[in-house]
VOBA-1610 file (N, C-alpha, C; in pm, whole numbers, padded with zeros to 5 digits, always signed):
BEGIN
Met+11406+11649+11159Met+11334+11543+11229Met+11433+11443+11285Ser+11412+11401+11412Ser+11506+11309+11475Ser+11492+11170+11416Pro+11601+11087+11418Pro+11593+10951+11365Pro+11485+10870+11432Ser+11467+10885+11565Ser+11368+10804+11636Ser+11227+10841+11593Leu+11201+10972+11575Leu+11068+11014+11532Leu+11042+10967+11391Ser+11144+10977+11305Ser+11129+10932+11167Ser+11097+10784+11163Ser+11167+10705+11246Ser+11143+10561+11251Ser+11003+10531+11298Ser+10954+10605+11398Ser+10820+10583+11451Ser+10714+10614+11346Leu+10733+10725+11273Leu+10637+10762+11170Leu+10636+10659+11058Ser+10756+10612+11022Ser+10765+10512+10917Ser+10696+10384+10958Arg+10717+10342+11082Arg+10654+10220+11131Arg+10502+10234+11133Arg+10453+10353+11176Arg+10308+10375+11178Arg+10251+10368+11037Ala+10325+10422+10939Ala+10279+10417+10800Ala+10271+10274+10751Trp+10376+10195+10783Trp+10375+10054+10743Trp+10256+09982+10808Ser+10229+10012+10934Ser+10120+09946+11006Ser+09986+09977+10940Ala+09966+10104+10909Ala+09841+10145+10846Ala+09824+10079+10710Ala+09934+10070+10636Ala+09928+10008+10504Ala+09892+09861+10515Leu+09946+09794+10614Leu+09920+09651+10630Leu+09774+09626+10666Leu+09720+09703+10760Leu+09581+09683+10797Leu+09487+09711+10681Ala+09529+09800+10591Ala+09444+09835+10478Ala+09447+09731+10367Thr+09552+09646+10365Thr+09568+09555+10252Thr+09569+09407+10288Val+09564+09372+10416Val+09580+09232+10452Val+09469+09144+10395Val+09348+09198+10384Val+09239+09117+10332Val+09254+09090+10182Leu+09347+09160+10117Leu+09370+09138+09974Leu+09491+09049+09952Ala+09535+08979+10053Ala+09657+08900+10044Ala+09654+08800+09931Ala+09541+08737+09910Ala+09533+08634+09808Ala+09547+08691+09668Cys+09525+08823+09654Cys+09535+08887+09522Cys+09671+08952+09498Ser+09757+08956+09598Ser+09886+09023+09585Ser+09977+08946+09492Ser+10059+09016+09416Ser+10147+08950+09319Ser+10288+08934+09369Gly+10324+08990+09483Gly+10463+08987+09528Gly+10492+08873+09621Gly+10591+08789+09589Gly+10648+08690+09677Gly+10548+08605+09750Ser+10454+08540+09680Ser+10354+08460+09748Ser+10393+08314+09752Ser+10341+08245+09853Ser+10365+08102+09864Ser+10250+08041+09940Lys+10225+07913+09918Lys+10121+07842+09989Lys+10185+07768+10104Ala+10123+07769+10220Ala+10180+07699+10334Ala+10193+07551+10302Thr+10301+07489+10347Thr+10328+07350+10313Thr+10238+07254+10388Ser+10195+07289+10510Ser+10107+07201+10584Ser+09963+07245+10561Thr+09869+07154+10583Thr+09730+07185+10557Thr+09657+07231+10683Thr+09701+07183+10797Thr+09631+07219+10920Thr+09728+07228+11036Thr+09715+07332+11113Thr+09791+07346+11236Thr+09693+07336+11351Val+09725+07256+11451Val+09635+07235+11562Val+09690+07301+11686Ala+09608+07381+11752Ala+09650+07445+11876Ala+09678+07337+11981Pro+09757+07367+12084Pro+09799+07266+12181Pro+09685+07184+12240Thr+09569+07244+12262Thr+09458+07169+12319Thr+09375+07098+12213Ala+09406+07118+12088Ala+09335+07057+11974Ala+09190+07101+11967Arg+09159+07216+12026Arg+09022+07268+12020Arg+09007+07368+11906Val+09104+07455+11893Val+09099+07554+11785Val+09194+07508+11674Arg+09140+07489+11558Arg+09221+07444+11444Arg+09246+07562+11351Val+09373+07587+11323Val+09412+07696+11234Val+09450+07636+11100Thr+09371+07666+11000Thr+09398+07617+10865Thr+09473+07726+10788Pro+09598+07701+10751Pro+09675+07802+10678Pro+09612+07834+10542Gly+09606+07961+10512Gly+09559+08004+10382Gly+09676+08053+10298Gln+09654+08160+10222Gln+09759+08215+10136Gln+09857+08298+10217Val+09984+08288+10181Val+10088+08370+10243Val+10151+08457+10135Thr+10145+08587+10150Thr+10202+08678+10051Thr+10296+08776+10118Val+10390+08826+10038Val+10487+08923+10088Val+10496+09039+09989Val+10484+09159+10039Val+10508+09279+09960Val+10636+09342+10011Ser+10728+09369+09922Ser+10859+09417+09964Ser+10887+09556+09911Ala+10952+09638+09994Ala+10994+09771+09953Ala+11127+09765+09879Gly+11186+09646+09873Gly+11313+09626+09804Gly+11305+09501+09718Pro+11410+09419+09717Pro+11408+09295+09640Pro+11300+09201+09690Ala+11261+09105+09607Ala+11160+09006+09646Ala+11204+08936+09774Ala+11109+08915+09863Ala+11138+08852+09992Ala+11035+08743+10019Gln+11069+08656+10111Gln+10979+08547+10146Gln+10976+08531+10298Leu+10858+08506+10352Leu+10843+08485+10495Leu+10897+08346+10530Ala+10990+08340+10623Ala+11050+08213+10663Ala+10943+08120+10718Asp+10960+07989+10691Asp+10863+07891+10737Asp+10841+07899+10888Ala+10949+07919+10963Ala+10938+07924+11109Ala+10853+08044+11153Asp+10871+08158+11086Asp+10791+08276+11120Asp+10646+08257+11078Arg+10627+08201+10961Arg+10490+08173+10914Arg+10415+08086+11014Asp+10478+07976+11055Asp+10412+07884+11148Asp+10391+07948+11285Ala+10484+08034+11325Ala+10472+08101+11455Ala+10353+08197+11456Val+10330+08266+11345Val+10216+08358+11338Val+10085+08280+11337Phe+10081+08171+11260Phe+09961+08087+11261Phe+09931+08039+11403Ala+10034+07995+11472Ala+10017+07946+11610Ala+09970+08058+11702Ala+10020+08180+11679Ala+09982+08294+11762Ala+09834+08328+11743Val+09784+08315+11620Val+09642+08339+11594Val+09557+08239+11672Gly+09594+08111+11662Gly+09519+08007+11731Gly+09523+08023+11882Ser+09639+08060+11934Ser+09654+08077+12078Ser+09569+08193+12129Tyr+09566+08302+12053Tyr+09483+08417+12091Tyr+09336+08379+12096Val+09288+08310+11993Val+09148+08269+11990Val+09116+08176+12107Gln+09205+08083+12134Gln+09184+07989+12243Gln+09169+08061+12377Asp+09258+08156+12402Asp+09261+08223+12532Asp+09153+08331+12545Ala+09121+08398+12434Ala+09028+08511+12441Ala+08882+08471+12432Thr+08855+08356+12371Thr+08715+08316+12349Thr+08683+08180+12408Val+08759+08078+12374Val+08724+07942+12417Val+08742+07923+12567Ala+08854+07966+12621Ala+08880+07949+12765Ala+08773+08016+12851Pro+08733+08141+12822Pro+08628+08202+12904Pro+08496+08126+12897Leu+08460+08076+12778Leu+08336+08001+12765Leu+08340+07872+12845Glu+08458+07815+12857Glu+08474+07692+12935Glu+08470+07718+13085Gly+08470+07845+13122Gly+08468+07878+13263Gly+08604+07869+13328Lys+08707+07860+13247Lys+08843+07852+13300Lys+08894+07991+13336Gln+08994+07994+13421Gln+09060+08121+13450Gln+09126+08170+13322Val+09094+08292+13284Val+09147+08346+13159Val+09297+08367+13172Pro+09375+08314+13077Pro+09520+08334+13082Pro+09556+08482+13071Asp+09682+08511+13089Asp+09729+08648+13077Asp+09724+08691+12931Leu+09614+08752+12892Leu+09596+08790+12751Leu+09697+08894+12707Ala+09751+08971+12800Ala+09848+09073+12764Ala+09971+09010+12699Ser+09995+08883+12725Ser+10112+08817+12667Ser+10099+08801+12516His+09978+08815+12465His+09956+08805+12320His+09981+08938+12249Phe+09994+09047+12327Phe+10002+09181+12269Phe+10135+09248+12304Thr+10173+09343+12221Thr+10289+09425+12254Thr+10253+09516+12370Ala+10354+09576+12431Ala+10329+09663+12546Ala+10242+09782+12508Thr+10253+09829+12384Thr+10173+09944+12342Thr+10030+09906+12311Ala+10006+09780+12275Ala+09871+09737+12238Ala+09795+09676+12355Ala+09865+09620+12454Ala+09801+09550+12565Ala+09699+09633+12642Pro+09720+09765+12661Pro+09620+09842+12736Pro+09480+09837+12675Ala+09469+09802+12548Ala+09338+09793+12485Ala+09250+09687+12552Leu+09313+09589+12616Leu+09237+09484+12683Leu+09157+09537+12802Gln+09193+09654+12851Gln+09123+09714+12964Gln+09048+09840+12923Gly+09050+09872+12794Gly+08988+09995+12747Gly+08860+09970+12671Ala+08824+10069+12588Ala+08699+10063+12513Ala+08699+09949+12411Glu+08817+09901+12373Glu+08828+09796+12273Glu+08804+09657+12331Arg+08800+09645+12463Arg+08796+09515+12529Arg+08684+09424+12477Asp+08565+09478+12463Asp+08450+09396+12426Asp+08466+09332+12288Ala+08537+09398+12198Ala+08558+09342+12065Ala+08674+09243+12061Leu+08758+09246+12165Leu+08878+09162+12166Leu+08860+09028+12234Leu+08770+09020+12332Leu+08757+08895+12408Leu+08616+08876+12460Asp+08590+08756+12511Asp+08454+08717+12547Asp+08444+08674+12693Thr+08503+08749+12782Thr+08504+08712+12923Thr+08372+08738+12994Asp+08284+08818+12936Asp+08161+08855+13004Asp+08041+08771+12961Leu+08065+08662+12892Leu+07958+08574+12849Leu+07934+08465+12953Pro+07812+08407+12956Pro+07786+08298+13049Pro+07869+08175+13012Arg+07899+08094+13111Arg+07977+07973+13089Arg+07898+07872+13009Ala+07965+07806+12917Ala+07899+07703+12836Ala+07871+07580+12922Thr+07755+07520+12897Thr+07718+07398+12968Thr+07725+07276+12877Gly+07752+07301+12751Gly+07762+07192+12655Gly+07883+07209+12566Lys+07879+07146+12453Lys+07992+07146+12360Lys+08017+07285+12304Ile+08145+07320+12294Ile+08188+07445+12231Ile+08250+07411+12097Thr+08202+07476+11992Thr+08251+07446+11858Thr+08308+07572+11794Pro+08441+07588+11795Pro+08502+07703+11726Pro+08537+07666+11583Ala+08495+07748+11489Ala+08525+07726+11347Ala+08600+07846+11295Leu+08726+07828+11264Leu+08810+07936+11215Leu+08836+07917+11066Gln+08796+08014+10987Gln+08818+08006+10843Gln+08968+08012+10812Pro+09011+07960+10695Pro+09154+07964+10661Pro+09214+08103+10685Val+09328+08104+10750Val+09395+08229+10787Val+09496+08268+10680Asn+09478+08384+10620Asn+09572+08437+10522Asn+09671+08531+10590Leu+09797+08522+10548Leu+09899+08611+10602Leu+09948+08704+10493His+09975+08828+10532His+10023+08929+10438His+10138+09003+10507Ala+10259+08980+10460Ala+10378+09035+10525Ala+10435+09153+10446Leu+10503+09241+10519Leu+10571+09355+10456Leu+10720+09346+10486Ala+10800+09353+10381Ala+10945+09349+10395Ala+11001+09489+10373Asp+11099+09526+10455Asp+11159+09658+10439Asp+11260+09654+10325Pro+11321+09768+10289Pro+11414+09771+10174Pro+11528+09672+10187Gly+11564+09633+10308Gly+11671+09536+10327Gly+11625+09392+10324Gly+11495+09371+10310Gly+11441+09236+10303Gly+11394+09181+10436Ala+11410+09255+10545Ala+11367+09207+10677Ala+11215+09219+10690Ile+11155+09119+10751Ile+11011+09119+10772Ile+10981+09124+10921Asp+10923+09235+10964Asp+10888+09252+11105Asp+10740+09280+11126Leu+10665+09284+11018Leu+10521+09308+11026Leu+10448+09204+10942Val+10356+09132+11005Val+10277+09031+10934Val+10132+09046+10976Gly+10045+09068+10878Gly+09902+09078+10907Gly+09834+08945+10884Ser+09730+08917+10959Ser+09653+08794+10941Ser+09505+08826+10935Thr+09433+08751+10853Thr+09288+08761+10854Thr+09234+08682+10972Leu+09115+08716+11016Leu+09050+08643+11125Leu+08901+08637+11096Asp+08849+08517+11081Asp+08706+08497+11057Asp+08664+08376+11140Leu+08613+08403+11259Leu+08587+08300+11359Leu+08439+08295+11396Thr+08384+08175+11396Thr+08248+08153+11446Thr+08254+08049+11556Val+08201+08083+11673Val+08201+07991+11786Val+08057+07968+11829Gln+08021+07841+11840Gln+07888+07805+11886Gln+07899+07728+12017Ala+07812+07759+12111Ala+07815+07694+12241Ala+07675+07694+12301Asn+07653+07601+12391Asn+07528+07595+12465Asn+07553+07641+12607Ala+07471+07733+12655Ala+07482+07783+12792Ala+07348+07761+12862Lys+07340+07798+12988Lys+07219+07776+13066Lys+07099+07844+13002Gly+07120+07962+12946Gly+07009+08036+12886Gly+06975+07993+12745Gly+07057+07906+12685Gly+07032+07860+12549Gly+07157+07871+12464Pro+07144+07847+12333Pro+07259+07851+12243Pro+07317+07992+12231Ile+07448+07998+12213Ile+07519+08124+12191Ile+07604+08110+12065Thr+07602+08212+11982Thr+07688+08215+11864Thr+07769+08345+11865Ile+07898+08330+11847Ile+07988+08445+11841Ile+08055+08446+11704His+08052+08560+11639His+08124+08573+11511His+08218+08693+11520Arg+08346+08668+11508Arg+08446+08774+11515Arg+08527+08772+11384Ser+08541+08889+11323Ser+08612+08896+11195Ser+08694+09023+11186Gly+08793+09022+11100Gly+08878+09138+11080Gly+09021+09098+11056Glu+09113+09179+11107Glu+09256+09155+11086Glu+09333+09177+11215Leu+09439+09102+11229Leu+09535+09122+11338Leu+09670+09150+11273Met+09747+09241+11329Met+09881+09265+11278Met+09983+09227+11385Phe+10077+09144+11345Phe+10179+09094+11436Phe+10314+09158+11406Thr+10393+09173+11511Thr+10530+09221+11497Thr+10619+09139+11589Arg+10748+09137+11559Arg+10843+09067+11646Arg+10860+09148+11775Asp+10853+09077+11885Asp+10867+09143+12015Asp+10939+09047+12108Gly+11067+09073+12131Gly+11144+08985+12217Gly+11154+08843+12165Gly+11160+08827+12034Gly+11171+08695+11975Gly+11039+08624+11957Thr+10928+08692+11989Thr+10794+08632+11977Thr+10706+08721+11890Trp+10621+08661+11810Trp+10527+08737+11730Trp+10408+08775+11816Lys+10385+08906+11832Lys+10276+08954+11915Lys+10188+09052+11837Ile+10066+09071+11886Ile+09970+09159+11819Ile+10007+09304+11846Leu+10031+09377+11739Leu+10065+09519+11747Leu+09943+09607+11727Ser+09854+09564+11638Ser+09734+09641+11610Ser+09627+09547+11556Phe+09506+09598+11541Phe+09396+09511+11502Phe+09281+09594+11446Arg+09196+09526+11372Arg+09069+09582+11326Arg+08969+09468+11332Leu+08877+09473+11427Leu+08789+09360+11453Leu+08644+09406+11467Ala+08553+09317+11432Ala+08411+09338+11456Ala+08356+09206+11510Val+08266+09213+11607Val+08208+09092+11666Val+08059+09108+11680Thr+07987+08999+11655Thr+07844+08993+11681Thr+07819+08871+11769Arg+07726+08884+11863Arg+07692+08774+11954Arg+07540+08757+11953Asp+07497+08634+11937Asp+07354+08605+11936Asp+07325+08499+12041Gly+07209+08511+12107Gly+07169+08411+12205Gly+07107+08475+12325Ala+07049+08393+12410Ala+06984+08443+12530Ala+07084+08449+12645Gly+07062+08546+12734Gly+07145+08554+12853Gly+07290+08582+12824Leu+07318+08679+12738Leu+07455+08711+12701Leu+07532+08782+12811Gly+07468+08810+12922Gly+07539+08878+13031Gly+07566+09022+12996Thr+07683+09071+13035Thr+07716+09211+13012Thr+07788+09235+12880Ala+07816+09128+12808Ala+07885+09144+12678Ala+07790+09207+12577Gly+07844+09295+12493Gly+07764+09358+12392Gly+07728+09262+12281Ser+07611+09283+12220Ser+07571+09196+12109Ser+07649+09227+11983Thr+07693+09351+11969Thr+07778+09389+11856Thr+07886+09485+11907Ser+08001+09476+11846Ser+08110+09565+11883Ser+08215+09565+11773Ser+08284+09675+11760Ser+08392+09683+11662Ser+08501+09773+11717Thr+08622+09752+11670Thr+08733+09832+11720Thr+08848+09832+11621Thr+08924+09938+11623Thr+09045+09950+11541Thr+09153+10014+11624Lys+09271+09957+11621Lys+09386+10019+11686Lys+09503+10013+11588Ala+09552+10128+11548Ala+09664+10134+11456Ala+09794+10110+11530Gly+09889+10051+11462Gly+10018+10024+11523Gly+10094+10152+11550Ser+10186+10146+11644Ser+10268+10263+11676Ser+10411+10221+11700
//
């Protein structure tokens, strides 16, 4: 087996393991720490990311996720939510969502997974938009050398808004997995489910779910 193929298979295995265990982060016994700050606010102060438990499972010696990486992943979660859900509801031009994803994951934004990833097909809100994001837990995996290039995050988001047809409620939950990409933490894979309630939902599905394993 070639080194490149072996590396790809190993990375896929790590990705699958992370998606399977990220929701158990608070129960993990390896290298855990509580975030030092209580609340991180996205640049527009609309989506608030409350740090939850941060845990690390290592294939070698005990490892810890650096504060800068921890905060960067929290910020990436908030930025994704802001651009994928809040901005479309506000009727704003949707930012380049591909910038949140790795090159291998970005095509999902135009594929069958699109409906579970973003809310661009909903009617524009005419009143207050209230996004409520539950505390975000991070679950990182360290390789035998102690390097951390994969970090999973929980996502439990409820957004309420008023539109012309009446109130709309969006609930999106699951996990996002981030990896380093050009010095930035980007979404490599995901497992999400979304439900939407309200009148006049447009072409968006009332329920949708999707999974994309890392590669």
